[in-house]
N, CA, C and O of each residue as an XYZ file, in Angstrom:
528
protein
N     -81.018      7.173    -79.801
C     -81.902      6.178    -80.016
C     -81.283      5.065    -79.552
O     -80.120      4.699    -79.724
N     -82.277      4.501    -78.873
C     -82.125      3.460    -77.476
C     -82.166      1.830    -78.221
O     -82.967      1.651    -79.138
N     -81.563      1.068    -77.918
C     -81.642     -0.302    -78.521
C     -82.689     -0.834    -77.223
O     -82.567     -0.287    -76.127
N     -83.459     -1.655    -77.373
C     -83.999     -2.599    -76.090
C     -82.604     -3.447    -75.782
O     -81.768     -3.975    -76.515
N     -82.710     -3.362    -74.800
C     -81.647     -3.850    -73.945
C     -81.988     -5.986    -73.855
O     -81.197     -6.929    -73.830
N     -83.041     -5.938    -73.841
C     -83.916     -7.661    -74.880
C     -84.447     -7.991    -75.591
O     -85.433     -7.254    -75.622
N     -84.587     -9.294    -76.941
C     -85.576     -8.972    -77.109
C     -85.483    -10.250    -77.333
O     -84.370    -10.635    -76.973
N     -86.533    -11.636    -78.029
C     -86.604    -12.392    -78.179
C     -86.044    -12.756    -80.287
O     -86.514    -12.228    -81.294
N     -85.229    -13.539    -80.196
C     -85.382    -14.026    -81.793
C     -85.979    -14.652    -82.304
O     -86.291    -15.599    -81.582
N     -86.653    -14.750    -83.854
C     -87.453    -15.886    -83.673
C     -87.314    -17.268    -84.056
O     -86.481    -17.795    -84.793
N     -88.347    -17.787    -83.378
C     -87.967    -19.759    -83.681
C     -87.481    -20.039    -84.682
O     -86.534    -20.788    -84.443
N     -87.600    -19.837    -85.842
C     -87.108    -20.314    -87.191
C     -85.890    -19.532    -87.799
O     -85.659    -19.321    -88.990
N     -84.937    -19.032    -86.345
C     -83.778    -18.338    -87.385
C     -82.786    -19.532    -87.796
O     -82.735    -20.620    -87.222
N     -82.243    -19.254    -88.561
C     -81.745    -19.794    -89.393
C     -79.783    -19.381    -89.860
O     -79.490    -19.314    -91.054
N     -79.190    -19.260    -89.275
C     -77.744    -18.891    -88.948
C     -76.590    -19.449    -90.121
O     -75.692    -20.186    -89.716
N     -76.635    -19.156    -91.254
C     -75.911    -20.368    -91.931
C     -74.255    -20.558    -91.564
O     -73.679    -19.834    -90.751
N     -73.652    -21.578    -92.254
C     -72.641    -21.841    -91.763
C     -71.489    -21.814    -92.792
O     -70.395    -22.310    -92.523
N     -71.610    -21.552    -93.319
C     -71.042    -20.676    -94.883
C     -71.760    -20.622    -95.434
O     -72.836    -21.219    -95.457
N     -70.944    -19.212    -96.556
C     -71.117    -18.941    -98.121
C     -70.162    -19.122    -98.932
O     -69.239    -18.874    -98.157
N     -69.720    -19.339    -99.797
C     -69.240    -19.866   -100.949
C     -69.011    -19.298   -102.172
O     -69.648    -18.246   -102.141
N     -68.470    -19.392   -103.226
C     -69.117    -18.879   -104.571
C     -67.663    -20.387   -105.126
O     -66.465    -20.636   -104.991
N     -68.533    -20.774   -105.564
C     -67.706    -22.099   -107.224
C     -69.118    -22.344   -108.272
O     -70.319    -22.284   -108.007
N     -68.434    -22.623   -109.480
C     -69.334    -22.083   -110.590
C     -70.065    -21.432   -110.634
O     -71.284    -21.586   -110.702
N     -69.204    -20.229   -110.591
C     -70.554    -19.406   -110.978
C     -71.995    -18.752   -109.949
O     -72.900    -17.941   -110.148
N     -71.605    -19.548   -108.917
C     -72.649    -20.019   -108.036
C     -72.656    -19.701   -106.514
O     -72.189    -20.450   -105.655
N     -73.465    -18.044   -106.201
C     -73.637    -18.745   -104.419
C     -73.678    -18.684   -103.115
O     -74.079    -17.882   -102.272
N     -72.932    -20.204   -103.144
C     -74.189    -21.019   -102.026
C     -73.851    -20.808   -100.785
O     -72.690    -20.717   -100.384
N     -75.074    -20.699    -99.965
C     -75.278    -20.362    -98.597
C     -75.351    -22.115    -97.716
O     -76.051    -23.111    -97.901
N     -75.026    -22.016    -97.433
C     -74.924    -23.605    -96.795
C     -75.775    -23.096    -95.139
O     -75.198    -22.381    -94.320
N     -76.627    -23.424    -95.017
C     -77.567    -23.435    -93.416
C     -76.850    -25.279    -92.595
O     -76.058    -26.167    -92.910
N     -77.467    -25.059    -91.851
C     -77.206    -26.151    -90.743
C     -78.287    -27.001    -91.541
O     -78.871    -26.784    -92.603
N     -78.348    -28.337    -90.383
C     -78.174    -29.538    -91.163
C     -79.554    -29.334    -90.331
O     -79.472    -28.936    -89.169
N     -81.040    -29.649    -91.014
C     -82.020    -29.713    -90.461
C     -83.602    -29.659    -90.885
O     -84.022    -28.535    -91.163
N     -84.160    -30.318    -90.933
C     -85.718    -30.782    -91.836
C     -86.254    -29.120    -91.819
O     -86.469    -28.264    -90.961
N     -86.318    -29.219    -93.141
C     -87.161    -27.066    -93.829
C     -87.983    -27.468    -94.588
O     -87.827    -27.887    -95.735
N     -89.767    -27.262    -93.418
C     -90.400    -27.801    -93.716
C     -91.527    -26.809    -95.237
O     -91.585    -25.618    -95.545
N     -92.127    -27.890    -95.723
C     -92.908    -26.701    -96.957
C     -93.718    -26.014    -96.171
O     -94.416    -26.614    -95.352
N     -93.758    -24.649    -96.291
C     -94.699    -23.844    -96.257
C     -94.096    -23.043    -95.271
O     -94.638    -21.943    -95.160
N     -93.021    -23.277    -94.425
C     -92.975    -22.739    -93.193
C     -91.632    -21.534    -93.445
O     -90.765    -21.545    -94.319
N     -91.810    -20.755    -92.566
C     -91.050    -19.299    -92.732
C     -89.858    -19.680    -91.674
O     -89.842    -20.109    -90.520
N     -88.678    -19.239    -92.830
C     -87.332    -19.728    -91.788
C     -87.041    -18.027    -91.873
O     -87.872    -17.304    -92.422
N     -85.835    -17.489    -91.299
C     -85.573    -16.274    -91.042
C     -83.743    -17.056    -91.397
O     -83.266    -17.981    -90.740
N     -83.091    -16.392    -92.501
C     -81.835    -17.295    -92.723
C     -80.439    -15.695    -92.696
O     -80.389    -14.777    -93.515
N     -79.395    -15.944    -91.299
C     -79.072    -14.343    -91.532
C     -77.682    -14.933    -91.872
O     -76.962    -15.536    -91.076
N     -77.508    -14.765    -92.702
C     -75.449    -14.597    -93.960
C     -74.775    -14.152    -93.030
O     -74.254    -13.038    -92.969
N     -74.738    -15.214    -92.056
C     -72.862    -14.776    -91.189
C     -72.099    -14.288    -91.187
O     -71.763    -13.247    -90.623
N     -71.286    -15.453    -92.328
C     -70.196    -15.339    -93.702
C     -70.430    -14.400    -94.246
O     -71.531    -14.050    -94.672
N     -68.777    -13.489    -94.356
C     -68.214    -12.711    -95.676
C     -68.511    -13.474    -97.163
O     -67.860    -14.431    -97.582
N     -69.663    -12.815    -97.871
C     -69.360    -12.737    -98.964
C     -67.936    -12.904    -99.785
O     -67.074    -12.035    -99.654
N     -67.656    -14.371   -100.874
C     -65.829    -14.140   -101.288
C     -66.219    -13.028   -102.256
O     -67.192    -12.708   -102.939
N     -64.738    -12.510   -101.929
C     -64.449    -10.888   -102.981
C     -64.887    -11.819   -104.081
O     -66.038    -11.559   -104.433
N     -64.172    -13.132   -104.941
C     -64.598    -13.225   -106.074
C     -65.618    -13.871   -106.537
O     -65.565    -14.578   -107.543
N     -66.267    -13.751   -106.093
C     -67.937    -13.454   -106.510
C     -68.555    -12.737   -106.852
O     -68.889    -11.855   -106.061
N     -69.156    -12.710   -108.505
C     -69.698    -11.823   -109.516
C     -71.309    -11.543   -109.008
O     -72.027    -12.186   -108.242
N     -71.450    -10.796   -109.472
C     -72.503    -10.101   -108.736
C     -73.705    -10.688   -110.189
O     -74.701    -10.206   -110.729
N     -73.095    -11.640   -110.308
C     -74.771    -12.074   -111.854
C     -74.796    -13.311   -110.943
O     -75.726    -14.113   -111.020
N     -73.881    -13.454   -110.169
C     -74.309    -15.286   -109.541
C     -75.358    -15.822   -109.543
O     -76.196    -14.956   -109.293
N     -75.715    -16.548   -109.650
C     -77.163    -17.329   -108.897
C     -77.276    -18.047   -107.259
O     -76.681    -19.080   -106.955
N     -78.133    -17.289   -106.344
C     -77.702    -17.703   -104.594
C     -78.399    -18.428   -105.040
O     -79.361    -18.198   -105.774
N     -77.625    -20.371   -104.283
C     -77.724    -20.970   -103.713
C     -78.310    -21.410   -102.171
O     -78.063    -20.510   -101.368
N     -78.947    -22.440   -101.622
C     -79.076    -22.758   -100.859
C     -78.875    -24.635   -100.843
O     -79.423    -25.550   -101.458
N     -77.551    -24.537    -99.557
C     -77.024    -26.243    -99.543
C     -77.476    -26.521    -97.776
O     -77.438    -25.761    -96.808
N     -77.806    -27.653    -97.891
C     -78.196    -27.797    -96.668
C     -77.017    -29.493    -95.557
O     -77.124    -30.681    -95.861
N     -76.105    -28.949    -94.418
C     -75.571    -29.669    -94.048
C     -74.306    -30.099    -94.752
O     -73.795    -31.215    -94.658
N     -73.827    -29.008    -95.521
C     -72.702    -29.079    -96.197
C     -72.741    -29.845    -97.330
O     -71.762    -30.031    -98.053
N     -74.282    -30.484    -97.591
C     -74.131    -31.096    -98.796
C     -74.291    -30.397   -100.232
O     -75.304    -29.745   -100.487
N     -73.101    -30.582   -101.293
C     -73.582    -28.746   -102.090
C     -74.198    -29.900   -102.916
O     -75.312    -29.447   -103.181
N     -74.111    -31.318   -103.564
C     -74.643    -32.229   -104.346
C     -76.332    -31.145   -104.932
O     -76.657    -30.534   -105.950
N     -77.052    -31.479   -103.396
C     -78.161    -30.616   -104.024
C     -78.140    -29.682   -103.385
O     -77.896    -29.556   -102.185
N     -78.567    -28.467   -104.647
C     -78.935    -27.246   -103.977
C     -80.621    -27.025   -104.290
O     -81.317    -27.731   -105.019
N     -81.058    -25.772   -103.470
C     -82.421    -25.305   -103.466
C     -82.396    -23.436   -103.400
O     -82.220    -22.690   -102.437
N     -82.671    -23.114   -104.958
C     -82.254    -21.923   -105.186
C     -83.239    -20.452   -103.912
O     -84.052    -20.317   -102.997
N     -82.927    -20.207   -104.227
C     -83.396    -19.035   -103.189
C     -84.201    -18.058   -104.225
O     -83.815    -18.074   -105.394
N     -84.998    -17.438   -103.969
C     -85.973    -16.829   -105.284
C     -86.582    -15.370   -103.973
O     -86.748    -15.073   -102.790
N     -86.669    -14.998   -105.163
C     -87.460    -13.248   -104.842
C     -88.747    -13.852   -104.536
O     -88.768    -15.083   -104.523
N     -89.961    -13.143   -104.254
C     -91.316    -13.229   -103.744
C     -91.921    -13.828   -104.848
O     -92.655    -14.810   -104.740
N     -91.648    -13.282   -105.911
C     -92.345    -12.864   -107.924
C     -91.287    -14.318   -108.483
O     -91.275    -14.504   -109.700
N     -90.705    -14.990   -107.868
C     -90.172    -16.581   -108.123
C     -88.537    -16.447   -109.223
O     -87.897    -17.380   -109.709
N     -88.224    -14.720   -109.340
C     -87.275    -14.532   -109.839
C     -85.966    -14.916   -109.345
O     -86.067    -14.543   -108.176
N     -84.823    -15.404   -109.454
C     -84.103    -15.755   -108.492
C     -83.148    -14.267   -108.225
O     -83.005    -13.163   -108.751
N     -82.601    -15.089   -106.996
C     -82.331    -13.800   -106.474
C     -80.095    -14.252   -107.284
O     -79.584    -15.258   -107.776
N     -79.401    -12.399   -106.860
C     -78.282    -13.000   -107.932
C     -77.722    -12.446   -106.614
O     -78.515    -12.074   -105.748
N     -76.222    -12.360   -106.391
C     -75.555    -11.939   -105.978
C     -75.447    -10.534   -105.066
O     -75.413    -10.282   -103.862
N     -75.417     -9.839   -106.188
C     -75.330     -8.399   -106.431
C     -76.617     -7.514   -104.958
O     -76.682     -6.373   -104.501
N     -77.569     -9.068   -104.641
C     -78.376     -8.488   -103.963
C     -78.151     -9.164   -102.233
O     -78.595     -8.737   -101.168
N     -77.796     -9.654   -102.356
C     -77.911    -10.218   -101.102
C     -76.492     -9.702    -99.940
O     -75.421     -9.629   -100.542
N     -76.462     -9.573    -99.364
C     -75.338     -8.323    -98.730
C     -75.150     -9.832    -96.686
O     -76.002    -10.663    -96.370
N     -73.936     -9.572    -95.983
C     -73.483    -10.416    -95.142
C     -73.942     -9.181    -94.602
O     -74.004     -8.016    -94.994
N     -74.426    -10.204    -92.949
C     -74.529     -9.865    -91.624
C     -75.804     -9.353    -91.905
O     -75.974     -8.280    -91.326
N     -76.796     -9.727    -92.598
C     -78.376     -9.702    -93.129
C     -79.238    -10.814    -92.584
O     -79.092    -12.036    -92.546
N     -80.275     -9.914    -92.136
C     -81.535    -11.993    -92.104
C     -82.540    -10.934    -93.147
O     -82.995     -9.807    -93.344
N     -82.434    -12.384    -93.604
C     -83.921    -12.603    -94.615
C     -84.828    -13.070    -94.128
O     -84.708    -13.712    -93.085
N     -85.594    -12.953    -94.520
C     -87.468    -14.303    -94.183
C     -87.924    -14.864    -95.416
O     -88.407    -14.465    -96.475
N     -87.710    -15.548    -95.074
C     -88.051    -17.165    -96.641
C     -88.954    -17.538    -96.080
O     -89.145    -17.102    -94.944
N     -89.937    -18.571    -96.706
C     -90.993    -20.041    -96.858
C     -90.196    -20.838    -97.923
O     -89.575    -20.486    -98.926
N     -90.436    -22.029    -97.347
C     -89.681    -23.349    -97.671
C     -91.227    -23.475    -99.073
O     -92.316    -22.904    -99.012
N     -90.823    -24.208    -99.922
C     -91.954    -24.300   -101.265
C     -91.559    -25.423   -102.175
O     -91.196    -25.240   -103.337
N     -91.657    -26.746   -101.516
C     -91.331    -27.958   -102.315
C     -92.149    -28.406   -103.019
O     -93.224    -27.808   -102.975
N     -92.063    -29.596   -103.956
C     -92.512    -30.191   -104.850
C     -92.465    -31.555   -104.475
O     -92.505    -31.854   -103.282
N     -92.347    -32.809   -105.766
C     -91.895    -34.006   -105.389
C     -90.611    -34.071   -105.370
O     -90.064    -35.067   -104.896
N     -89.902    -33.043   -105.870
C     -88.462    -33.960   -105.500
C     -87.467    -32.667   -105.153
O     -86.250    -32.609   -104.982
N     -88.298    -31.866   -105.129
C     -86.713    -30.731   -104.576
C     -87.687    -29.249   -103.931
O     -88.781    -29.127   -103.380
N     -86.752    -28.437   -104.298
C     -87.630    -27.091   -103.031
C     -87.190    -26.142   -103.319
O     -86.026    -26.101   -103.718
N     -87.919    -25.094   -103.226
C     -87.082    -23.662   -103.609
C     -87.078    -22.848   -102.093
O     -87.741    -23.542   -101.322
N     -86.716    -21.982   -101.602
C     -86.355    -21.114   -100.720
C     -87.047    -19.134   -101.379
O     -86.521    -18.436   -102.245
N     -88.018    -18.891   -100.731
C     -88.635    -18.046   -101.878
C     -88.216    -16.896   -100.392
O     -88.122    -17.356    -99.255
N     -88.035    -15.582   -100.670
C     -87.819    -14.526   -100.023
C     -89.478    -14.022    -99.854
O     -90.396    -13.888   -100.663
N     -89.387    -13.878    -98.803
C     -91.443    -13.329    -98.262
C     -91.478    -11.901    -98.860
O     -92.563    -11.726    -99.414
N     -90.571    -10.691    -98.949
C     -91.368     -9.350    -99.497
C     -89.671     -8.849   -100.447
O     -88.534     -9.274   -100.243
N     -89.924     -8.320   -100.972
C     -88.794     -7.462   -102.036
C     -87.703     -6.973   -101.195
O     -87.868     -6.436   -100.100
N     -86.567     -7.189   -101.769
C     -85.331     -6.427   -101.382
C     -85.613     -4.545   -101.866
O     -86.079     -3.890   -102.798
N     -84.901     -4.317   -100.378
C     -85.001     -2.697   -101.019
C     -84.178     -2.490   -102.363
O     -83.316     -3.299   -102.708
N     -84.432     -1.585   -102.952
C     -83.696     -0.886   -104.119
C     -82.700     -0.759   -103.611
O     -81.958     -1.496   -104.260
N     -81.833     -0.066   -102.449
C     -80.800      0.281   -102.701
C     -80.202     -0.574   -102.938
O     -79.492     -0.471   -103.938
N     -80.168     -1.815   -102.186
C     -79.503     -3.153   -102.196
C     -79.609     -3.860   -103.400
O     -78.926     -4.882   -103.348
N     -80.265     -3.700   -104.588
C     -80.259     -4.333   -105.663
C     -79.476     -3.379   -106.546
O     -79.559     -2.184   -106.830
N     -78.557     -4.554   -106.916
C     -77.144     -3.224   -108.028
C     -77.042     -3.755   -108.989
O     -75.975     -3.672   -109.597
N     -78.465     -4.757   -109.667
C     -78.178     -5.819   -110.748
C     -79.236     -4.956   -111.942
O     -79.615     -5.510   -112.974
N     -79.526     -3.843   -111.652
C     -79.878     -3.205   -113.213
C     -78.789     -2.589   -113.732
O     -77.682     -2.334   -113.258
N     -79.377     -2.359   -114.971
C     -78.300     -2.398   -115.900
C     -78.469     -0.446   -115.279
O     -79.313     -0.159   -114.430
N     -77.458      0.716   -115.939
C     -77.594      1.871   -116.082
C     -78.644      2.620   -117.110
O     -79.574      3.412   -116.959
N     -78.005      1.952   -118.257
C     -78.479      1.987   -119.637
C     -78.698      0.475   -120.859
O     -77.887     -0.451   -120.835
N     -79.639      0.485   -121.619
C     -79.429     -0.564   -122.415
C     -78.507     -0.294   -123.545
O     -78.895      0.504   -124.398
N     -77.143     -0.941   -123.691
C     -76.264     -0.415   -124.704
C     -76.853     -0.408   -125.695
O     -77.721     -1.253   -125.911
N     -76.516      0.636   -126.647
C     -76.518      0.930   -127.717
C     -75.632     -0.112   -128.801
O     -74.897     -0.967   -128.308
N     -75.730     -0.005   -129.986
C     -74.348     -0.831   -130.641
C     -74.046     -0.030   -131.072
O     -74.617      1.021   -131.364
N     -72.421     -0.614   -131.277
C     -72.159      0.522   -131.640
C     -72.135      0.976   -133.362
O     -72.412      0.400   -134.414
N     -71.841      1.785   -133.129
C     -72.518      2.009   -135.342
C     -70.109      1.480   -135.618
O     -68.993      1.563   -135.107
N     -71.018      0.937   -136.961
C     -69.507      0.827   -137.651
C     -68.522      2.590   -138.342
O     -69.307      3.424   -138.793
N     -67.163      2.950   -138.369
C     -66.885      4.004   -138.912
C     -67.533      3.791   -140.351
O     -68.033      2.777   -140.839
N     -67.363      5.093   -140.885
C     -67.933      5.385   -142.135
C     -66.392      4.989   -142.871
O     -65.382      5.112   -142.177
N     -66.320      4.694   -143.761
C     -65.134      4.671   -144.679
C     -64.496      4.734   -145.674
O     -63.278      4.566   -145.639
């Protein structure tokens, strides 16, 4: 299989500046810029996800190193994206949605199930008390 020797990158390609895990949240920091409402951005998670990250950590976006303002990363159905669904060196197509005070980054499509390890294998059954 051959790869093209050249291919133009998306005009809205954004490569993360850092990926950190703090206070139970996976934080992807993007370069300082104005991210427009209803605009598509292809976000590349360029850094390694910290090994201390828990799989149930929600994923948020910060901009320009400002960790006081976070923007949730959501699935296309507006449910939160968790760390177990995100991979290093991967591009995610998103669309920015804003309201009067804040915004979100929403994935444009579903993530492949092979990459989503956030499903339980079964519903835990309650332990029965020993007869006694």
